[in-house]
NUFI-999392 format. One record per residue (C-alpha): z, y, x; residue in one letter. Coordinates in steps of 0.02 Angstrom, whole numbers, plus 50000, padded with zeros to 5 digits. Each point is the difference from the previous one (the first is absolute). Layout:
BEGIN
R    up north  east lumpa
R     Z     Y     X     A
...
END
This chain:
BEGIN
R    up north  east lumpa
R 50000 50000 50000     M
R 49946 50165 50073     A
R 50126 50138 50020     H
R 49972 50155 49892     P
R 49918 50142 50095     Q
R 50026 50187 49982     V
R 49945 50154 50090     K
R 50106 50066 50142     L
R 50026 50162 49902     R
R 50107 49899 49879     T
R 50144 50003 50122     Y
R 49994 50186 50038     Y
R 50131 50114 49924     S
R 49959 50160 49908     R
R 50036 50091 50164     Q
R 49866 49896 50087     T
R 50130 49901 50096     K
R 49984 49818 50047     F
R 50026 49952 50182     I
R 50135 50132 50023     T
R 50107 49921 49862     L
R 50030 49837 50095     F
R 50165 49986 50094     S
R 49912 49909 50142     A
R 49886 50150 50023     W
R 50145 50123 49995     Q
R 50083 49906 50143     S
R 49856 50040 50118     M
R 50023 50143 50122     S
R 49837 50086 49952     F
R 50018 49978 49811     A
R 50034 50182 49961     E
R 49866 50065 50117     A
R 49851 49906 49927     V
R 50059 49920 49838     G
R 49933 50129 49878     D
R 49832 50006 50090     S
R 49982 49811 49995     I
R 50036 49995 49814     D
R 49875 50139 49968     Y
R 49862 49919 50104     I
R 50027 49828 49925     M
R 49998 50066 49824     F
R 49844 50105 50032     S
R 49903 49859 50082     R
R 50068 49839 49927     Y
R 50075 50036 49829     K
R 49867 49891 49915     D
R 50016 49852 50117     I
R 50069 49843 49920     L
R 50165 49917 50047     V
R 50095 49850 49933     D
R 50131 50056 49877     S
R 50107 49845 50026     E
R 50160 50056 50092     I
R 49894 50130 50088     Y
R 50137 50126 50036     L
R 50114 49873 50083     S
R 49851 49936 50100     T
R 49962 50175 50066     V
R 50184 50023 50044     E
R 49999 49839 50101     A
R 49834 50048 50082     W
R 50069 50167 50057     L
R 50155 49917 50073     L
R 49896 49872 50094     S
R 49890 50138 50076     H
R 50139 50124 50037     K
R 50005 49968 50187     N
R 49809 50001 50014     D
R 49984 50166 49908     F
R 50141 50079 50101     E
R 49913 49957 50164     K
R 49829 50051 49933     M
R 50065 50170 49946     Y
R 50089 50028 50167     A
R 49840 49958 50096     A
R 49885 50109 49896     I
R 50118 50150 50002     T
R 50050 49985 50184     A
R 49999 50167 50090     Q
R 49889 50015 50154     Y
R 49875 50115 50085     D
R 49823 49948 49949     P
R 49930 50078 50158     L
R 50114 49901 50114     S
R 49966 49819 50043     N
R 50121 49990 50145     Y
R 50184 50022 49967     D
R 50124 49926 50123     L
R 50181 50032 50041     T
R 50077 49928 50158     E
R 50183 50002 50048     I
R 50039 49970 50182     E
R 50174 49969 50067     G
R 50051 49992 50183     T
R 50168 49936 50057     G
R 50079 50018 50171     Y
R 50120 49867 50061     L
R 50109 50055 50145     E
R 50108 49900 50118     G
R 50181 50039 50036     E
R 50017 50169 50083     K
R 50121 50026 50145     I
R 50060 50163 50076     S
R 50035 50036 50182     A
R 50077 50155 50082     A
R 49966 50051 50180     K
R 50106 50131 50088     N
R 49948 50107 50145     Y
R 50118 50083 50126     G
R 50185 49969 50024     Q
R 50147 50058 49897     N
R 50137 50089 50096     K
R 50168 50053 49930     I
R 50101 50128 50097     S
R 50180 50045 49962     T
R 50078 50167 50041     T
R 50186 50036 50000     I
R 50031 50188 49989     P
R 50104 50084 50131     Q
R 50170 50069 49954     T
R 50098 50148 50060     R
R 50189 50009 50024     N
R 50092 50152 49930     D
R 50179 50026 50058     K
R 50125 50091 49891     Y
R 50175 50069 50039     S
R 50136 50098 49912     T
R 49996 50188 49983     T
R 50138 50125 49986     Y
R 49982 50027 49815     D
R 49932 49832 49937     D
R 50123 49863 49958     A
R 49879 49896 49896     T
R 50025 49815 50017     Q
R 49876 49934 50127     G
R 50003 50161 50100     R
R 50171 49976 50072     L
R 49940 49885 50135     E
R 49848 49990 50107     S
R 49864 49876 49940     Y
R 49812 49967 50016     T
R 49870 49978 49859     V
R 49831 49916 50030     S
R 49855 50065 49895     Q
R 49816 49957 49993     A
R 49892 50118 50098     Q
R 49830 50045 49921     D
R 49991 49832 49908     A
R 50029 49937 49822     P
R 50170 49936 49952     T
R 50056 49858 49887     L
R 50171 50023 49919     E
R 50041 50130 50131     G
R 49955 49889 50147     K
R 49844 50005 50107     P
R 49861 49896 49918     A
R 49892 49877 50094     Q
R 49815 50041 49986     V
R 49867 49862 50011     S
R 49814 50037 50020     V
R 49862 49869 49975     S
R 49828 50029 50072     E
R 49847 49897 50039     Q
R 49929 50008 50173     I
R 49810 49973 50013     P
R 49938 49851 50098     V
R 49822 50007 50068     D
R 49973 50155 49895     G
R 50043 49913 49835     K
R 50146 50017 49885     Q
R 50040 49970 49816     G
R 49963 49845 49896     S
R 49848 49919 49918     E
R 50002 49888 49844     L
R 49859 49875 49975     S
R 49958 49873 49863     E
R 49887 49848 50004     K
R 49966 49846 49895     Y
R 50079 49836 50047     Q
R 49860 49872 50005     G
R 49856 49989 49874     G
R 49967 49950 49820     V
R 49876 49889 49908     T
R 49903 50080 49856     V
R 49928 49889 49863     S
R 49865 50044 49873     A
R 50073 49975 49825     P
R 49889 50005 49847     E
R 50098 50132 49906     S
R 50158 50094 50047     D
R 50047 50038 50179     I
R 50181 50005 50054     T
R 50027 50101 50158     A
R 50114 50124 50087     D
R 49878 50141 49968     R
R 49845 50014 49891     G
R 49868 50113 49926     E
R 49882 49986 49852     E
R 49840 50089 49954     R
R 49883 49989 49851     Q
R 49812 50019 50011     L
R 49891 50034 49847     T
R 49812 49982 50007     R
R 49890 50047 49853     K
R 49819 50042 49969     G
R 49826 49926 50008     N
R 49966 49867 50131     I
R 49818 50053 50002     G
R 49909 49850 49926     V
R 49984 50077 49826     T
R 49945 50176 49957     T
R 50106 50112 49890     S
R 49862 50000 49868     Q
R 49999 49809 49993     Q
R 50189 49999 49983     M
R 49995 50122 49854     L
R 49862 49901 49915     E
R 50105 49841 50017     S
R 50149 50091 49926     E
R 49901 50057 49847     I
R 49927 49826 49973     A
R 50173 49924 50017     L
R 50074 50115 49868     R
R 49857 49966 49879     I
R 50013 49812 50023     R
R 50188 49985 50005     Y
R 50073 50109 49865     N
R 50164 49924 49942     F
R 49978 50045 49815     I
R 49824 49927 49993     N
R 50054 49847 50100     A
R 50147 49966 49884     F
R 49892 50018 49845     C
R 49866 49884 50070     D
R 50127 49866 50044     I
R 50083 50013 49829     F
R 49836 49985 49905     V
R 49946 49852 50106     K
R 50162 49902 49982     E
R 50076 50058 49834     M
R 49852 50024 49882     T
R 49857 49892 49940     L
R 49872 50116 50078     G
R 49909 50015 49832     I
R 49982 50164 49906     Y
R 50006 50000 49811     D
R 49899 50152 49949     I
R 49937 49934 49835     G
R 50155 50038 49901     R
R 50054 50168 49934     S
R 50045 50119 50139     E
R 50166 50039 49919     Y
R 50049 49823 49955     E
R 50175 49961 50070     S
R 49998 50168 50085     Y
R 50171 50056 50065     F
R 50093 49863 49912     I
END
């Protein structure tokens, strides 16, 4: 027993909506961008094409779900952003790592250190009593030693030490040097490089490699856009797989219209 057949327009709403009403369609990332256009094109071109009315809506829902991944990738490929006049686009990232051995430090001194010590001279002052001074300490003769032209520490002559470096063979001072202890082995890993020091640079190359003229590239771009338009491609696939491919133009034009 043959399934009853109706025109595709039978399933359109009064707002000319069909594909956009399916939940499977609404789950697609591009649904809002092209949904209305697809419904308009399909209705304009294929409203009189025949479809099976038996569980048709659930069949379309299942069909959309089964093609979801295919349509997502198709839309991404057709709408990919690129420069139509560039057929050479390359980005290279180069990393260089430096592995270093253990570093040791060495100090070399020139000249000789000499420390000289100076004890300041002292002078002796002698005191005696006077006729009118009976202060304690002045009643008898005594001697006080004081530092002479030298610093004092707690009232006593301070010892002074001086350090100096005497040149030897015309050289004096010190020199600090560093060098690596032994060597290292550097491998060539496929990805990341672990090292003591490193640097990274990024190179971007873009343009025409010269085998194709700019005019040929533009002509290819135009032909590509004409051939691979997502809305037309979707409509063609839908008609091929989800309709009978037969137009019924013998009936009244308004029969089942917008039901």
